[in-house]
MARKOLNU-605874 format. One record per residue (C-alpha): residue number from 0; x, y, z; residue in three letters. Coordinates in steps of 0.001 Angstrom, whole numbers. Layout:
# MARKOLNU-605874
koltor nr:NUM	c1:X	c2:Y	c3:Z	rest:Ala .
...
***
This chain:
# MARKOLNU-605874
koltor nr:0	c1:-24705	c2:7560	c3:671	rest:Unk .
koltor nr:1	c1:-21807	c2:9439	c3:-847	rest:Unk .
koltor nr:2	c1:-18650	c2:10108	c3:1107	rest:Unk .
koltor nr:3	c1:-14883	c2:10439	c3:915	rest:Unk .
koltor nr:4	c1:-11971	c2:8849	c3:2696	rest:Unk .
koltor nr:5	c1:-9260	c2:10786	c3:4444	rest:Unk .
koltor nr:6	c1:-5816	c2:9437	c3:5144	rest:Unk .
koltor nr:7	c1:-3333	c2:11435	c3:7227	rest:Unk .
koltor nr:8	c1:270	c2:10289	c3:6970	rest:Unk .
koltor nr:9	c1:3266	c2:11878	c3:8701	rest:Unk .
koltor nr:10	c1:962	c2:14426	c3:10330	rest:Unk .
koltor nr:11	c1:-302	c2:15642	c3:6938	rest:Unk .
koltor nr:12	c1:-3893	c2:15377	c3:5776	rest:Unk .
koltor nr:13	c1:-4345	c2:13908	c3:2306	rest:Unk .
koltor nr:14	c1:-7271	c2:12263	c3:532	rest:Unk .
koltor nr:15	c1:-6681	c2:8566	c3:103	rest:Unk .
koltor nr:16	c1:-8159	c2:5145	c3:696	rest:Unk .
koltor nr:17	c1:-7290	c2:2687	c3:3431	rest:Unk .
koltor nr:18	c1:-6706	c2:-1013	c3:2948	rest:Unk .
koltor nr:19	c1:-6034	c2:-3784	c3:5372	rest:Unk .
koltor nr:20	c1:-2808	c2:-4683	c3:7085	rest:Unk .
koltor nr:21	c1:-656	c2:-7399	c3:5579	rest:Unk .
koltor nr:22	c1:-2704	c2:-10320	c3:6840	rest:Unk .
koltor nr:23	c1:-6190	c2:-8936	c3:6240	rest:Unk .
koltor nr:24	c1:-7261	c2:-7883	c3:2722	rest:Unk .
koltor nr:25	c1:-10409	c2:-5778	c3:2425	rest:Unk .
koltor nr:26	c1:-12649	c2:-4610	c3:-353	rest:Unk .
koltor nr:27	c1:-12063	c2:-1273	c3:-2059	rest:Unk .
koltor nr:28	c1:-12872	c2:125	c3:-5498	rest:Unk .
koltor nr:29	c1:-10737	c2:-1498	c3:-8162	rest:Unk .
koltor nr:30	c1:-7920	c2:642	c3:-9559	rest:Unk .
koltor nr:31	c1:-6197	c2:-1836	c3:-11908	rest:Unk .
koltor nr:32	c1:-7384	c2:-4663	c3:-14130	rest:Unk .
koltor nr:33	c1:-4024	c2:-6426	c3:-14149	rest:Unk .
koltor nr:34	c1:-673	c2:-6382	c3:-12399	rest:Unk .
koltor nr:35	c1:2614	c2:-8197	c3:-12683	rest:Unk .
koltor nr:36	c1:5416	c2:-8740	c3:-10205	rest:Unk .
koltor nr:37	c1:8744	c2:-8396	c3:-12095	rest:Unk .
koltor nr:38	c1:11676	c2:-9537	c3:-9951	rest:Unk .
koltor nr:39	c1:15320	c2:-8747	c3:-10550	rest:Unk .
koltor nr:40	c1:17121	c2:-12123	c3:-10467	rest:Unk .
koltor nr:41	c1:20627	c2:-10778	c3:-10983	rest:Unk .
koltor nr:42	c1:23704	c2:-11644	c3:-8945	rest:Unk .
koltor nr:43	c1:23540	c2:-8509	c3:-6815	rest:Unk .
koltor nr:44	c1:20074	c2:-9500	c3:-5604	rest:Unk .
koltor nr:45	c1:21665	c2:-12588	c3:-4038	rest:Unk .
koltor nr:46	c1:23892	c2:-10389	c3:-1835	rest:Unk .
koltor nr:47	c1:23258	c2:-9463	c3:1787	rest:Unk .
koltor nr:48	c1:21153	c2:-6497	c3:2778	rest:Unk .
koltor nr:49	c1:22974	c2:-4510	c3:5456	rest:Unk .
koltor nr:50	c1:19817	c2:-3539	c3:7367	rest:Unk .
koltor nr:51	c1:18120	c2:-6918	c3:7743	rest:Unk .
koltor nr:52	c1:21199	c2:-9121	c3:7307	rest:Unk .
koltor nr:53	c1:19349	c2:-11265	c3:4763	rest:Unk .
koltor nr:54	c1:19875	c2:-11809	c3:1067	rest:Unk .
koltor nr:55	c1:18045	c2:-9166	c3:-920	rest:Unk .
koltor nr:56	c1:16100	c2:-11837	c3:-2796	rest:Unk .
koltor nr:57	c1:14862	c2:-13217	c3:544	rest:Unk .
koltor nr:58	c1:13598	c2:-9775	c3:1521	rest:Unk .
koltor nr:59	c1:11977	c2:-9439	c3:-1898	rest:Unk .
koltor nr:60	c1:10130	c2:-12722	c3:-1367	rest:Unk .
koltor nr:61	c1:8904	c2:-11622	c3:2057	rest:Unk .
koltor nr:62	c1:7763	c2:-8240	c3:728	rest:Unk .
koltor nr:63	c1:5877	c2:-9807	c3:-2183	rest:Unk .
koltor nr:64	c1:4283	c2:-12401	c3:65	rest:Unk .
koltor nr:65	c1:2945	c2:-9684	c3:2356	rest:Unk .
koltor nr:66	c1:1738	c2:-7486	c3:-518	rest:Unk .
koltor nr:67	c1:20	c2:-10437	c3:-2213	rest:Unk .
koltor nr:68	c1:-1749	c2:-11267	c3:1071	rest:Unk .
koltor nr:69	c1:-3059	c2:-7703	c3:1354	rest:Unk .
koltor nr:70	c1:-4354	c2:-7107	c3:-2165	rest:Unk .
koltor nr:71	c1:-8143	c2:-6578	c3:-2073	rest:Unk .
koltor nr:72	c1:-10136	c2:-9635	c3:-3132	rest:Unk .
koltor nr:73	c1:-10992	c2:-8475	c3:-6632	rest:Unk .
koltor nr:74	c1:-11232	c2:-10034	c3:-10076	rest:Unk .
koltor nr:75	c1:-8088	c2:-9074	c3:-12007	rest:Unk .
koltor nr:76	c1:-5250	c2:-10624	c3:-13974	rest:Unk .
koltor nr:77	c1:-1767	c2:-11128	c3:-12544	rest:Unk .
koltor nr:78	c1:1600	c2:-12652	c3:-13273	rest:Unk .
koltor nr:79	c1:5083	c2:-13167	c3:-11837	rest:Unk .
koltor nr:80	c1:8117	c2:-12712	c3:-14072	rest:Unk .
koltor nr:81	c1:11864	c2:-12400	c3:-13569	rest:Unk .
koltor nr:82	c1:14607	c2:-10396	c3:-15235	rest:Unk .
koltor nr:83	c1:18312	c2:-11410	c3:-15505	rest:Unk .
koltor nr:84	c1:17485	c2:-14090	c3:-16407	rest:Unk .
koltor nr:85	c1:14032	c2:-13649	c3:-17878	rest:Unk .
koltor nr:86	c1:11408	c2:-16199	c3:-16944	rest:Unk .
koltor nr:87	c1:7726	c2:-16648	c3:-16061	rest:Unk .
koltor nr:88	c1:6732	c2:-18275	c3:-12780	rest:Unk .
koltor nr:89	c1:3115	c2:-17175	c3:-13347	rest:Unk .
koltor nr:90	c1:1866	c2:-16229	c3:-16789	rest:Unk .
koltor nr:91	c1:-632	c2:-13393	c3:-17001	rest:Unk .
koltor nr:92	c1:-4069	c2:-14752	c3:-16202	rest:Unk .
koltor nr:93	c1:-6779	c2:-14555	c3:-13527	rest:Unk .
koltor nr:94	c1:-5182	c2:-13695	c3:-10201	rest:Unk .
koltor nr:95	c1:-5335	c2:-16384	c3:-7546	rest:Unk .
koltor nr:96	c1:-3910	c2:-15347	c3:-4174	rest:Unk .
koltor nr:97	c1:-2885	c2:-18859	c3:-3113	rest:Unk .
koltor nr:98	c1:-1284	c2:-19725	c3:-6459	rest:Unk .
koltor nr:99	c1:647	c2:-16456	c3:-6456	rest:Unk .
koltor nr:100	c1:1830	c2:-17063	c3:-2886	rest:Unk .
koltor nr:101	c1:3146	c2:-20476	c3:-3898	rest:Unk .
koltor nr:102	c1:4954	c2:-18986	c3:-6921	rest:Unk .
koltor nr:103	c1:6556	c2:-16267	c3:-4785	rest:Unk .
koltor nr:104	c1:7779	c2:-18940	c3:-2406	rest:Unk .
koltor nr:105	c1:9407	c2:-20716	c3:-5368	rest:Unk .
koltor nr:106	c1:11519	c2:-17697	c3:-6371	rest:Unk .
koltor nr:107	c1:15076	c2:-18982	c3:-6427	rest:Unk .
koltor nr:108	c1:17659	c2:-17744	c3:-3962	rest:Unk .
koltor nr:109	c1:20534	c2:-20019	c3:-4947	rest:Unk .
koltor nr:110	c1:21957	c2:-18185	c3:-7966	rest:Unk .
koltor nr:111	c1:25659	c2:-17359	c3:-7928	rest:Unk .
koltor nr:112	c1:26564	c2:-13801	c3:-7112	rest:Unk .
koltor nr:113	c1:29637	c2:-13286	c3:-9248	rest:Unk .
koltor nr:114	c1:29809	c2:-13388	c3:-13026	rest:Unk .
koltor nr:115	c1:26097	c2:-12710	c3:-13454	rest:Unk .
koltor nr:116	c1:25615	c2:-9230	c3:-14869	rest:Unk .
koltor nr:117	c1:22359	c2:-7278	c3:-14671	rest:Unk .
koltor nr:118	c1:20540	c2:-6657	c3:-17961	rest:Unk .
koltor nr:119	c1:17280	c2:-5206	c3:-16690	rest:Unk .
koltor nr:120	c1:16812	c2:-2862	c3:-19628	rest:Unk .
koltor nr:121	c1:17144	c2:-5634	c3:-22204	rest:Unk .
koltor nr:122	c1:14939	c2:-7853	c3:-20073	rest:Unk .
koltor nr:123	c1:12151	c2:-5298	c3:-19842	rest:Unk .
koltor nr:124	c1:12428	c2:-4623	c3:-23583	rest:Unk .
koltor nr:125	c1:11936	c2:-8336	c3:-24258	rest:Unk .
koltor nr:126	c1:8715	c2:-8180	c3:-22230	rest:Unk .
koltor nr:127	c1:7167	c2:-5342	c3:-24278	rest:Unk .
koltor nr:128	c1:4841	c2:-7645	c3:-26293	rest:Unk .
koltor nr:129	c1:3669	c2:-9191	c3:-23040	rest:Unk .
koltor nr:130	c1:3110	c2:-5744	c3:-21512	rest:Unk .
koltor nr:131	c1:945	c2:-4859	c3:-24505	rest:Unk .
koltor nr:132	c1:-1307	c2:-7830	c3:-23756	rest:Unk .
koltor nr:133	c1:-2045	c2:-6823	c3:-20154	rest:Unk .
koltor nr:134	c1:-5555	c2:-5675	c3:-19367	rest:Unk .
koltor nr:135	c1:-5839	c2:-1957	c3:-18650	rest:Unk .
koltor nr:136	c1:-5354	c2:-240	c3:-16306	rest:Unk .
koltor nr:137	c1:-2165	c2:-2153	c3:-15543	rest:Unk .
koltor nr:138	c1:553	c2:-2044	c3:-12874	rest:Unk .
koltor nr:139	c1:4068	c2:-3417	c3:-13132	rest:Unk .
koltor nr:140	c1:5644	c2:-3914	c3:-9693	rest:Unk .
koltor nr:141	c1:9377	c2:-4066	c3:-10270	rest:Unk .
koltor nr:142	c1:11476	c2:-5506	c3:-7425	rest:Unk .
koltor nr:143	c1:15100	c2:-4513	c3:-7828	rest:Unk .
koltor nr:144	c1:18225	c2:-3022	c3:-6278	rest:Unk .
koltor nr:145	c1:18541	c2:-797	c3:-9355	rest:Unk .
koltor nr:146	c1:21938	c2:-1994	c3:-10556	rest:Unk .
koltor nr:147	c1:21880	c2:-2232	c3:-14373	rest:Unk .
koltor nr:148	c1:25447	c2:-2839	c3:-15549	rest:Unk .
koltor nr:149	c1:25069	c2:-4396	c3:-18980	rest:Unk .
koltor nr:150	c1:23024	c2:-3725	c3:-22070	rest:Unk .
koltor nr:151	c1:20357	c2:-1035	c3:-22546	rest:Unk .
koltor nr:152	c1:19687	c2:1333	c3:-19690	rest:Unk .
koltor nr:153	c1:16418	c2:319	c3:-18002	rest:Unk .
koltor nr:154	c1:15411	c2:3980	c3:-17638	rest:Unk .
koltor nr:155	c1:15560	c2:4398	c3:-21406	rest:Unk .
koltor nr:156	c1:13511	c2:1229	c3:-21924	rest:Unk .
koltor nr:157	c1:10943	c2:2324	c3:-19342	rest:Unk .
koltor nr:158	c1:10653	c2:5673	c3:-21167	rest:Unk .
koltor nr:159	c1:9933	c2:3777	c3:-24389	rest:Unk .
koltor nr:160	c1:7377	c2:1615	c3:-22583	rest:Unk .
koltor nr:161	c1:5523	c2:4685	c3:-21380	rest:Unk .
koltor nr:162	c1:5586	c2:6124	c3:-24911	rest:Unk .
koltor nr:163	c1:4037	c2:2985	c3:-26424	rest:Unk .
koltor nr:164	c1:1836	c2:1707	c3:-23557	rest:Unk .
koltor nr:165	c1:-1173	c2:3591	c3:-22292	rest:Unk .
koltor nr:166	c1:-2651	c2:3272	c3:-18786	rest:Unk .
koltor nr:167	c1:300	c2:1318	c3:-17431	rest:Unk .
koltor nr:168	c1:2419	c2:2371	c3:-14431	rest:Unk .
koltor nr:169	c1:5735	c2:939	c3:-13244	rest:Unk .
koltor nr:170	c1:6019	c2:868	c3:-9451	rest:Unk .
koltor nr:171	c1:9225	c2:-48	c3:-7646	rest:Unk .
koltor nr:172	c1:10001	c2:-2088	c3:-4541	rest:Unk .
koltor nr:173	c1:13528	c2:-864	c3:-3918	rest:Unk .
koltor nr:174	c1:16417	c2:-2781	c3:-2405	rest:Unk .
koltor nr:175	c1:18976	c2:-279	c3:-3686	rest:Unk .
koltor nr:176	c1:22185	c2:-168	c3:-1670	rest:Unk .
koltor nr:177	c1:24545	c2:1622	c3:-4054	rest:Unk .
koltor nr:178	c1:24510	c2:5196	c3:-5433	rest:Unk .
koltor nr:179	c1:24066	c2:3764	c3:-8941	rest:Unk .
koltor nr:180	c1:21051	c2:1693	c3:-7882	rest:Unk .
koltor nr:181	c1:19452	c2:4526	c3:-5984	rest:Unk .
koltor nr:182	c1:19920	c2:6873	c3:-8919	rest:Unk .
koltor nr:183	c1:18368	c2:4374	c3:-11337	rest:Unk .
koltor nr:184	c1:15278	c2:3997	c3:-9176	rest:Unk .
koltor nr:185	c1:15032	c2:7752	c3:-8741	rest:Unk .
koltor nr:186	c1:15072	c2:8182	c3:-12513	rest:Unk .
koltor nr:187	c1:12432	c2:5469	c3:-12970	rest:Unk .
koltor nr:188	c1:10163	c2:7222	c3:-10506	rest:Unk .
koltor nr:189	c1:10594	c2:10539	c3:-12263	rest:Unk .
koltor nr:190	c1:9174	c2:9127	c3:-15508	rest:Unk .
koltor nr:191	c1:5628	c2:8907	c3:-14187	rest:Unk .
koltor nr:192	c1:4058	c2:10917	c3:-11363	rest:Unk .
koltor nr:193	c1:1843	c2:7927	c3:-10476	rest:Unk .
koltor nr:194	c1:4846	c2:5684	c3:-9714	rest:Unk .
koltor nr:195	c1:5049	c2:4460	c3:-6140	rest:Unk .
koltor nr:196	c1:8481	c2:3664	c3:-4706	rest:Unk .
koltor nr:197	c1:8768	c2:1762	c3:-1437	rest:Unk .
koltor nr:198	c1:11659	c2:134	c3:390	rest:Unk .
koltor nr:199	c1:11599	c2:-3644	c3:378	rest:Unk .
koltor nr:200	c1:12764	c2:-3761	c3:3989	rest:Unk .
koltor nr:201	c1:9741	c2:-1705	c3:5029	rest:Unk .
koltor nr:202	c1:7300	c2:-4003	c3:3253	rest:Unk .
koltor nr:203	c1:8974	c2:-7021	c3:4836	rest:Unk .
koltor nr:204	c1:8636	c2:-5670	c3:8376	rest:Unk .
koltor nr:205	c1:5799	c2:-3131	c3:8607	rest:Unk .
koltor nr:206	c1:2065	c2:-3711	c3:8141	rest:Unk .
koltor nr:207	c1:1585	c2:38	c3:7827	rest:Unk .
koltor nr:208	c1:4032	c2:182	c3:4898	rest:Unk .
koltor nr:209	c1:2226	c2:-2676	c3:3165	rest:Unk .
koltor nr:210	c1:-1069	c2:-885	c3:3738	rest:Unk .
koltor nr:211	c1:168	c2:2339	c3:2183	rest:Unk .
koltor nr:212	c1:1673	c2:561	c3:-829	rest:Unk .
koltor nr:213	c1:-1372	c2:-1594	c3:-1584	rest:Unk .
koltor nr:214	c1:-3614	c2:1413	c3:-1060	rest:Unk .
koltor nr:215	c1:-1704	c2:3465	c3:-3637	rest:Unk .
koltor nr:216	c1:-1336	c2:720	c3:-6262	rest:Unk .
koltor nr:217	c1:-4575	c2:-1232	c3:-6046	rest:Unk .
koltor nr:218	c1:-7312	c2:933	c3:-4508	rest:Unk .
koltor nr:219	c1:-9386	c2:3593	c3:-6226	rest:Unk .
koltor nr:220	c1:-11665	c2:6105	c3:-4540	rest:Unk .
koltor nr:221	c1:-13899	c2:4777	c3:-1789	rest:Unk .
koltor nr:222	c1:-16783	c2:6316	c3:103	rest:Unk .
koltor nr:223	c1:-15386	c2:6571	c3:3614	rest:Unk .
koltor nr:224	c1:-13234	c2:9147	c3:5395	rest:Unk .
koltor nr:225	c1:-10651	c2:7524	c3:7646	rest:Unk .
koltor nr:226	c1:-9150	c2:9988	c3:10069	rest:Unk .
koltor nr:227	c1:-5733	c2:8365	c3:9954	rest:Unk .
koltor nr:228	c1:-3670	c2:10108	c3:12571	rest:Unk .
koltor nr:229	c1:-6752	c2:10464	c3:14776	rest:Unk .
koltor nr:230	c1:-5844	c2:7105	c3:16244	rest:Unk .
koltor nr:231	c1:-5901	c2:6728	c3:19990	rest:Unk .
koltor nr:232	c1:-3441	c2:5504	c3:22572	rest:Unk .
koltor nr:233	c1:-4277	c2:2197	c3:24180	rest:Unk .
koltor nr:234	c1:-7218	c2:2474	c3:26601	rest:Unk .
koltor nr:235	c1:-7659	c2:6190	c3:25836	rest:Unk .
koltor nr:236	c1:-10059	c2:8515	c3:24077	rest:Unk .
koltor nr:237	c1:-7982	c2:11690	c3:24528	rest:Unk .
koltor nr:238	c1:-7151	c2:13706	c3:21422	rest:Unk .
koltor nr:239	c1:-3535	c2:14814	c3:21028	rest:Unk .
koltor nr:240	c1:-2292	c2:17870	c3:19129	rest:Unk .
koltor nr:241	c1:-1705	c2:15858	c3:15958	rest:Unk .
koltor nr:242	c1:-5291	c2:14585	c3:16012	rest:Unk .
koltor nr:243	c1:-6611	c2:18089	c3:16599	rest:Unk .
koltor nr:244	c1:-4718	c2:19402	c3:13593	rest:Unk .
koltor nr:245	c1:-6184	c2:16692	c3:11376	rest:Unk .
koltor nr:246	c1:-9691	c2:17333	c3:12737	rest:Unk .
koltor nr:247	c1:-9322	c2:21020	c3:11916	rest:Unk .
koltor nr:248	c1:-8833	c2:20020	c3:8290	rest:Unk .
koltor nr:249	c1:-11672	c2:17496	c3:8519	rest:Unk .
koltor nr:250	c1:-13977	c2:20241	c3:9825	rest:Unk .
koltor nr:251	c1:-13319	c2:22275	c3:6699	rest:Unk .
koltor nr:252	c1:-14249	c2:19304	c3:4511	rest:Unk .
koltor nr:253	c1:-17414	c2:18659	c3:6513	rest:Unk .
koltor nr:254	c1:-18449	c2:22319	c3:6219	rest:Unk .
koltor nr:255	c1:-18139	c2:22012	c3:2451	rest:Unk .
koltor nr:256	c1:-20615	c2:19107	c3:2510	rest:Unk .
koltor nr:257	c1:-23608	c2:21358	c3:3128	rest:Unk .
koltor nr:258	c1:-26976	c2:19873	c3:4031	rest:Unk .
koltor nr:259	c1:-25497	c2:16437	c3:4728	rest:Unk .
koltor nr:260	c1:-25540	c2:14609	c3:8009	rest:Unk .
koltor nr:261	c1:-22216	c2:13410	c3:9412	rest:Unk .
koltor nr:262	c1:-21757	c2:9897	c3:10812	rest:Unk .
koltor nr:263	c1:-18751	c2:9331	c3:13084	rest:Unk .
koltor nr:264	c1:-17783	c2:5714	c3:13702	rest:Unk .
koltor nr:265	c1:-15316	c2:4844	c3:16450	rest:Unk .
koltor nr:266	c1:-13365	c2:1577	c3:16783	rest:Unk .
koltor nr:267	c1:-11001	c2:-121	c3:19216	rest:Unk .
koltor nr:268	c1:-8459	c2:-2888	c3:18890	rest:Unk .
koltor nr:269	c1:-9353	c2:-6396	c3:20096	rest:Unk .
koltor nr:270	c1:-7807	c2:-6243	c3:23553	rest:Unk .
koltor nr:271	c1:-10243	c2:-6300	c3:26466	rest:Unk .
koltor nr:272	c1:-13847	c2:-7349	c3:26822	rest:Unk .
koltor nr:273	c1:-16565	c2:-6671	c3:24260	rest:Unk .
koltor nr:274	c1:-18563	c2:-4529	c3:26704	rest:Unk .
koltor nr:275	c1:-15556	c2:-2409	c3:27680	rest:Unk .
koltor nr:276	c1:-14497	c2:-1843	c3:24078	rest:Unk .
koltor nr:277	c1:-18036	c2:-922	c3:23055	rest:Unk .
koltor nr:278	c1:-18029	c2:1861	c3:25670	rest:Unk .
koltor nr:279	c1:-14481	c2:2950	c3:24770	rest:Unk .
koltor nr:280	c1:-15271	c2:3132	c3:21034	rest:Unk .
koltor nr:281	c1:-18354	c2:5257	c3:21801	rest:Unk .
koltor nr:282	c1:-16221	c2:7592	c3:23925	rest:Unk .
koltor nr:283	c1:-13764	c2:7942	c3:21031	rest:Unk .
koltor nr:284	c1:-16512	c2:8794	c3:18568	rest:Unk .
koltor nr:285	c1:-17966	c2:11276	c3:21079	rest:Unk .
koltor nr:286	c1:-14532	c2:12890	c3:21592	rest:Unk .
koltor nr:287	c1:-14260	c2:13527	c3:17861	rest:Unk .
koltor nr:288	c1:-17843	c2:14876	c3:17747	rest:Unk .
koltor nr:289	c1:-17172	c2:17236	c3:20639	rest:Unk .
koltor nr:290	c1:-13996	c2:18588	c3:19043	rest:Unk .
koltor nr:291	c1:-15721	c2:19092	c3:15684	rest:Unk .
koltor nr:292	c1:-18414	c2:20993	c3:17558	rest:Unk .
koltor nr:293	c1:-15722	c2:23383	c3:18826	rest:Unk .
koltor nr:294	c1:-14784	c2:23942	c3:15178	rest:Unk .
koltor nr:295	c1:-18305	c2:25004	c3:14256	rest:Unk .
koltor nr:296	c1:-19939	c2:21728	c3:13217	rest:Unk .
koltor nr:297	c1:-23414	c2:21695	c3:14836	rest:Unk .
koltor nr:298	c1:-24010	c2:18683	c3:17071	rest:Unk .
koltor nr:299	c1:-27383	c2:18247	c3:15350	rest:Unk .
koltor nr:300	c1:-25584	c2:17314	c3:12122	rest:Unk .
koltor nr:301	c1:-23424	c2:14640	c3:13727	rest:Unk .
koltor nr:302	c1:-24220	c2:11112	c3:14881	rest:Unk .
koltor nr:303	c1:-21467	c2:9364	c3:16880	rest:Unk .
koltor nr:304	c1:-21491	c2:5569	c3:16878	rest:Unk .
koltor nr:305	c1:-19207	c2:3246	c3:18809	rest:Unk .
koltor nr:306	c1:-18597	c2:-5	c3:16945	rest:Unk .
koltor nr:307	c1:-16454	c2:-1759	c3:19521	rest:Unk .
koltor nr:308	c1:-13650	c2:-4062	c3:18448	rest:Unk .
koltor nr:309	c1:-12232	c2:-3814	c3:14937	rest:Unk .
koltor nr:310	c1:-10689	c2:-6749	c3:13093	rest:Unk .
koltor nr:311	c1:-10030	c2:-4836	c3:9893	rest:Unk .
koltor nr:312	c1:-6305	c2:-4840	c3:10666	rest:Unk .
koltor nr:313	c1:-4116	c2:-7428	c3:12338	rest:Unk .
koltor nr:314	c1:-4611	c2:-7292	c3:16121	rest:Unk .
koltor nr:315	c1:-1497	c2:-9417	c3:16637	rest:Unk .
koltor nr:316	c1:850	c2:-6522	c3:15748	rest:Unk .
koltor nr:317	c1:1404	c2:-3076	c3:17222	rest:Unk .
koltor nr:318	c1:858	c2:-1480	c3:13803	rest:Unk .
koltor nr:319	c1:-2382	c2:-3384	c3:13253	rest:Unk .
koltor nr:320	c1:-3798	c2:-2566	c3:16683	rest:Unk .
koltor nr:321	c1:-2920	c2:1113	c3:16212	rest:Unk .
koltor nr:322	c1:-4746	c2:1139	c3:12866	rest:Unk .
koltor nr:323	c1:-7793	c2:-498	c3:14446	rest:Unk .
koltor nr:324	c1:-8026	c2:2270	c3:17076	rest:Unk .
koltor nr:325	c1:-9477	c2:4745	c3:14594	rest:Unk .
koltor nr:326	c1:-12413	c2:7006	c3:13743	rest:Unk .
koltor nr:327	c1:-14186	c2:7099	c3:10383	rest:Unk .
koltor nr:328	c1:-16493	c2:9722	c3:8848	rest:Unk .
koltor nr:329	c1:-19227	c2:9275	c3:6257	rest:Unk .
koltor nr:330	c1:-21992	c2:11537	c3:4972	rest:Unk .
koltor nr:331	c1:-25677	c2:10769	c3:4670	rest:Unk .
***
């Protein structure tokens, strides 16, 4: 069976690959052979974040904990390093989820704020030999507020890294709260079109944000189409206008897959009885099939299957339950 996966975000239809919510890692094709969390340890990271009223380093720890919990269970190398000052909590080696979680928990939050300047550029430059040793493809996940007020500009160092290192991408978990920090992160992102930038506050509070970030950094192409955006309200199988727009695009993709049968799989969240959710998931799959029929997809090409309750995402959160109430497409 060969198929694609569709992810619709912000009412747009884009090809992508879904991963689990923060508490539930899933399998997906491997995108990287190694990754490293690089955490800004400077004084400004010990200051309060206005949105969550927590120290930025505390938000960083929460974000990394949730990302680490969501990474697909794959064989890869990993490490955890700090900048300003430089240090290694986990040296590059085989990734172990539990060991990494313990190391993240041990990130210090008791450094003084004042008198500790940020030398991210010099710190990253010091790590260049280590970066060269990482297995390819490699991902650096830099956690920072972007303030670099002493030594070499980190943007210049990152540009040098890209010139000397192949198949390595620097992603950013941003806690920027100054124009200077925001500008630095913007410039870092502009160096490589594959760079993913995400707010640390979002990773610390939203399963959906963790999903999108892990999906982009760790997951390659997979053989399922997830109609993200064709998610249903609780206890409903009605399609709204957003879902219809996404299904219009899906119909065009299906039409391009000539001579292939279409399998629609419907899911529910875990609320309610098994029997009720089995019927509801079948109704959801049928609703998608009926709408695709209106767009010119013959019913004879389509099989609609209700799978009942889904535990792929966390049913204890609103985000997770919403993601579980989904429809998937594959081709046979």
